Every structure is written in structure tokens, then in C-alpha cells.
C-alpha positions as CSV (number, residue, x, y, z in Angstrom):
1,X,70.2,10.7,70.4
2,X,68.7,9.8,67.2
3,X,69.9,11.3,64.0
4,X,67.9,11.8,60.9
5,X,70.3,11.6,57.6
6,X,69.4,12.8,53.9
7,X,72.5,12.4,51.7
8,X,72.6,12.8,48.0
9,X,75.5,12.2,45.6
10,X,74.8,13.4,41.9
11,X,77.2,12.5,39.1
12,X,76.7,14.5,36.0
13,X,78.4,13.6,32.8
14,X,79.2,15.6,29.9
15,X,77.8,12.8,27.7
16,X,76.0,9.3,28.1
17,X,78.5,6.7,29.6
18,X,77.8,3.0,29.8
19,X,78.6,0.3,32.3
20,X,78.4,2.2,35.3
21,X,79.3,0.3,38.6
22,X,79.9,1.5,42.2
23,X,80.3,0.1,45.4
24,X,78.7,1.8,47.8
25,X,79.5,1.5,51.5
26,X,76.7,3.8,53.0
27,X,75.0,1.9,55.2
28,X,76.1,2.6,59.0
29,X,77.8,-0.2,60.6
30,X,76.3,-2.1,63.7
31,X,77.7,-2.0,66.6
32,X,77.4,-1.0,70.5
33,X,77.2,2.9,70.0
34,X,74.6,2.7,66.8
35,X,72.0,1.1,65.2
36,X,70.3,1.8,61.9
37,X,66.9,2.0,61.3
38,X,64.3,2.6,57.9
39,X,67.9,2.7,56.1
40,X,67.4,3.4,52.5
41,X,69.9,3.3,49.6
42,X,68.4,4.2,46.1
43,X,69.2,5.3,42.4
44,X,66.7,5.9,39.9
45,X,67.3,3.8,36.7
46,X,69.9,1.9,38.3
47,X,69.7,-1.5,40.2
48,X,71.3,-1.8,44.2
49,X,71.9,-5.2,44.7
50,X,71.7,-6.8,48.1
51,X,74.8,-6.4,50.4
52,X,77.4,-8.2,51.8
53,X,79.6,-7.6,54.6
54,X,83.0,-7.3,53.9
55,X,86.3,-8.3,56.2
56,X,86.2,-5.1,57.7
57,X,82.7,-5.9,59.1
58,X,81.3,-2.9,56.6
59,X,78.3,-3.7,54.4
60,X,78.7,-3.2,50.9
61,X,75.9,-2.7,47.9
62,X,76.7,-2.7,44.3
63,X,75.1,-0.3,41.8
64,X,74.9,-0.8,38.0
65,X,73.2,1.3,35.8
66,X,72.3,-1.2,32.5
67,X,71.3,1.8,30.2
68,X,73.8,4.9,29.0
69,X,73.3,7.6,31.7
70,X,74.1,11.2,31.9
71,X,73.7,11.3,35.1
72,X,73.5,9.3,38.4
73,X,71.8,10.6,41.6
74,X,72.4,8.2,44.8
75,X,69.6,9.2,47.6
76,X,70.5,7.9,51.0
77,X,68.1,8.6,53.7
78,X,67.0,6.9,57.1
79,X,67.8,7.2,61.0
80,X,70.7,6.2,63.2
81,X,70.1,5.3,67.0
82,X,73.3,6.5,68.4
83,X,74.9,5.6,72.4
84,X,78.3,7.4,73.5
85,X,80.8,4.8,73.9
86,X,83.6,7.3,74.5
87,X,85.0,6.1,71.1
88,X,85.2,2.4,72.0
89,X,83.9,0.3,68.9
90,X,82.2,-2.6,70.6
91,X,80.0,-5.3,69.1
92,X,81.4,-5.0,65.7
93,X,81.9,-7.6,63.3
94,X,84.8,-8.1,61.5
95,X,87.3,-10.6,59.9
96,X,90.3,-8.6,59.8
97,X,93.3,-8.7,62.4
98,X,94.2,-5.3,63.7
99,X,97.9,-5.9,62.3
100,X,96.8,-5.7,59.0
101,X,96.3,-2.2,59.6
102,X,100.1,-1.3,60.3
103,X,100.6,-1.5,56.7
104,X,101.3,1.8,54.8
105,X,99.6,3.1,51.9
106,X,100.4,5.9,49.2
107,X,98.4,8.3,51.1
108,X,99.7,7.4,54.7
109,X,103.1,6.6,53.9
110,X,105.4,8.3,56.7
111,X,108.4,10.6,56.0
112,X,111.1,12.0,58.1
113,X,108.3,14.8,59.7
114,X,105.9,12.1,60.5
115,X,108.4,10.1,62.3
116,X,109.9,12.8,64.2
117,X,106.3,13.8,65.4
118,X,105.4,10.3,66.3
119,X,108.8,10.3,68.2
120,X,108.5,13.2,69.9
121,X,105.0,13.0,70.9
122,X,106.4,8.9,72.4
123,X,109.0,10.5,74.3
124,X,106.8,13.1,76.1
125,X,104.8,10.2,77.3
126,X,107.6,8.1,78.4
127,X,107.0,5.6,75.3
128,X,109.1,4.0,73.2
129,X,108.9,3.1,69.3
130,X,106.4,0.4,70.2
131,X,104.0,2.7,71.6
132,X,104.5,1.4,75.2
133,X,103.6,2.1,77.7
134,X,100.8,4.0,78.2
135,X,98.7,3.7,74.6
136,X,95.6,5.3,75.6
137,X,97.1,8.3,77.2
138,X,99.9,8.1,73.9
139,X,96.6,8.3,71.5
140,X,95.3,10.7,73.3
141,X,98.8,13.0,73.0
142,X,99.0,12.3,69.1
143,X,95.5,13.9,68.4
144,X,97.1,16.8,70.3
145,X,100.0,17.0,68.6
146,X,98.5,16.4,65.1
147,X,95.9,19.1,65.8
148,X,98.6,21.5,66.9
149,X,100.8,20.7,63.9
150,X,97.9,21.2,61.3
151,X,95.2,23.8,61.3
152,X,92.1,23.0,60.3
153,X,91.4,24.8,56.8
154,X,88.9,23.9,54.2
155,X,89.9,24.0,51.0
156,X,93.7,24.0,51.3
157,X,94.0,20.3,50.2
158,X,92.3,17.7,48.2
159,X,91.3,14.1,48.2
160,X,94.7,12.8,46.7
161,X,96.9,15.0,49.3
162,X,99.5,12.9,51.3
163,X,99.8,12.9,55.3
164,X,103.5,13.6,54.7
165,X,102.5,16.8,52.4
166,X,99.6,17.9,54.5
167,X,102.0,17.9,57.6
168,X,104.7,20.0,55.5
169,X,102.2,22.5,54.8
170,X,100.7,22.9,58.2
171,X,96.9,22.9,57.0
172,X,94.3,20.9,56.1
173,X,91.0,19.1,56.8
174,X,89.3,16.1,58.6
175,X,91.0,13.8,56.0
176,X,94.5,15.0,56.6
177,X,94.2,15.1,60.1
178,X,93.0,11.2,60.2
179,X,95.9,10.4,57.8
180,X,98.9,12.1,59.7
181,X,97.3,10.3,62.8
182,X,97.0,6.9,61.4
183,X,100.3,7.5,59.8
184,X,102.1,8.5,63.1
185,X,100.4,5.6,65.2
186,X,101.4,3.0,62.8
187,X,105.3,4.6,63.2
188,X,104.8,3.4,66.9
189,X,103.3,0.0,66.6
190,X,99.6,0.9,66.8
191,X,97.3,-0.6,64.1
192,X,95.5,2.2,62.8
193,X,92.7,2.8,59.9
194,X,90.3,5.8,58.7
195,X,86.5,5.8,59.3
196,X,84.3,7.8,57.2
197,X,80.9,8.7,58.6
198,X,78.5,11.4,59.2
199,X,79.1,14.3,61.9
200,X,75.9,15.8,63.8
201,X,76.1,19.6,63.9
202,X,75.1,20.4,67.4
203,X,72.8,22.8,68.5
204,X,75.6,25.0,70.1
205,X,75.9,26.5,66.6
206,X,79.7,25.1,66.4
207,X,80.3,24.5,62.5
208,X,81.4,21.2,61.1
209,X,81.5,19.2,57.6
210,X,78.6,16.9,58.1
211,X,80.6,14.4,55.9
212,X,83.5,13.5,58.2
213,X,86.2,11.4,58.6
214,X,88.5,10.1,61.8
215,X,91.1,7.4,62.9
216,X,90.5,4.5,64.7
217,X,93.8,2.8,66.9
218,X,93.7,-0.7,68.1
219,X,94.8,-0.4,71.8
220,X,95.6,-3.4,74.2
221,X,92.5,-3.9,76.4
222,X,90.3,-1.8,74.9
223,X,90.3,-2.8,71.1
224,X,89.4,-0.5,68.1
225,X,89.3,3.4,69.7
226,X,88.2,6.2,67.6
227,X,90.1,9.7,67.7
228,X,88.9,12.9,65.9
229,X,91.8,15.2,65.4
230,X,89.8,18.1,63.9
231,X,87.7,18.1,67.0
232,X,90.3,16.8,69.2
233,X,87.9,14.1,70.9
234,X,86.7,10.8,70.6
235,X,83.6,10.3,68.7
236,X,80.5,10.5,70.8
237,X,76.5,10.0,70.1
238,X,77.1,12.8,67.4
239,X,79.1,10.3,65.1
240,X,77.5,7.8,62.6
241,X,80.1,5.1,61.5
242,X,79.4,4.2,57.8
243,X,83.0,2.3,57.3
244,X,86.6,2.2,57.6
245,X,89.9,1.1,55.5
246,X,93.6,1.6,55.4
247,X,92.8,5.1,54.2
248,X,90.6,7.4,52.7
249,X,90.3,5.9,49.8
250,X,90.0,2.5,50.9
251,X,87.0,3.6,53.2
252,X,85.2,5.8,50.5
253,X,81.5,5.7,50.6
254,X,81.3,5.7,46.8
255,X,83.4,4.4,44.4
256,X,83.4,3.1,40.6
257,X,84.0,2.9,37.2
258,X,82.3,3.6,34.0
259,X,82.7,3.3,30.3
260,X,83.4,6.5,28.4
261,X,85.6,9.6,28.1
262,X,83.0,12.0,29.5
263,X,83.7,14.9,32.0
264,X,82.5,14.2,35.4
265,X,81.3,16.3,37.7
266,X,80.0,15.7,41.2
267,X,77.7,17.3,43.8
268,X,76.7,16.3,47.1
269,X,74.5,17.7,49.6
270,X,74.1,16.4,53.0
271,X,71.7,17.0,56.1
272,X,72.3,15.3,59.6
273,X,69.7,16.2,62.1
274,X,68.2,15.4,65.4
275,X,65.0,13.2,64.7
276,X,62.2,12.8,67.3
277,X,62.6,9.9,69.8
278,X,60.1,7.4,69.1
């Protein structure tokens, strides 16, 4: 599939701010399942320096605005050629070993409910607390368990909602699904991480959030495999992977700082469409 992306993030400040610096994880990663073409990241009046690849294997750009600003518009456009690999991440250059993703964060710290969910799913699959045997089947069972426990309900959580809070509430969005999945997998000794990206809305009229998040779990014999709890599936050629991290905060496409006490509003518009094959 060939997908076309138009993504705009606009920051508006109540008064001029200085020394705006942002880290941009807005370039699709290169691997067997996708290849970006004609990709562009721009921001009028600001400088975007040449990128580098971090330890996760993701390309990072740095945005700086030398003059005081009341708004910053980050524009992303381009196309990505995708291929369905059944969620298996192959050919992705990264330096960090999977065991580094066993570490909990503030957003993914497990509580007794997450531990109980993880152990219950493991027991149903004949696995123990290490996730063995049958880690692939176990991962799919975790997807079903988390999806059953948390109803997809937009607007009921926020960016700082912790996995334990979402599970207790019983509702949330893709970020919450991924965080609980990651937390439960780590309880079972399976390295897990958060992935940020884009999701194509298919021609069947099914509604999805175009900006999307899902989990990846490192499995013996397969390596990293993606699992999308919100859609109860592994990523297909309708998914575009931007980057990964220990949680959504670590994998955020944009994050930065500025000098000043101005109030800030952010507005995002995003379009993911199927492009004509060339």
C-alpha cells in the first residue's frame, strides 16, 4: 500500500515566547514493512537541523526558533510505501537490547489489578510468571484480556493517565490500551514498548484515530512484534510506525521547551489517505 500523510501541529502562545526547542520524532522508521518517500518536516520561521538516529533506531530532528514567537506550525507531509508483515518488525536498525524495555515507568507502573490480569491470562494459556511457554499465543491472549477490560471510549482519559488508572476505570483510548498491555507483558517478563504512528482509515467506513499508538513485545524466535489492543490485531500495511519508547511520553512525536510563562494551546490536523501507486 502507498499512503499519503498530511500532518500539522500548531502551537499558539498567549504572548511571545523565546528559545523554542523541540525534539521531533516525525520521520517514519525504515524497516521491511515500510519505506518513506518524499518526506518533509518544516516549520516557517524556525530551523530544523539534520537528523540523527537514536538508540531505538528512530530518526530525531531538532527544531529551534531563534526569534520570539506567538505561534509555531510544524508541517509534515509525504508518502510511505507499506507492506503487511503480520506485525513482525524486521530490518529495523536499533542499538538498545530488548531487556531494557522491562523497566517500568510512571505511566506503566503495574498495580495489583494489572498483575492479577497478567497472571490470569498467563494461567489461561498454561504459562508461568516468566511468560513461558507459548509467548506468541500469550501475547494475543493479553490483547484480548486488555481489550475486554478497557472499553474504547474517547475523551475519558488524558495524556497523563497511568495504566493502573485506566484499568481501574475500565475505559480509555489507544494510549491506555497500549500502556496496560505493556505493563502486563513486563509483569510476565516480556520486554514491551510503546509505538507512536499513523493509522489509515479504511474504505469500509470503520472509524479510527489517524494518530495512533500500540505496543510491541519482544518474543523468542520472532523479535519485536506489534499488537494493537484497540483494534484487536497486529499492525498491517495500514499502519505507519514513527517511533518507540518506554511509554507514550518517551515515544512522543513532538516534545520540547520554551522560555516564558505564556499559556499554550495546541491544535492538530491529520490526514492519512491511500495514494496512487507509481
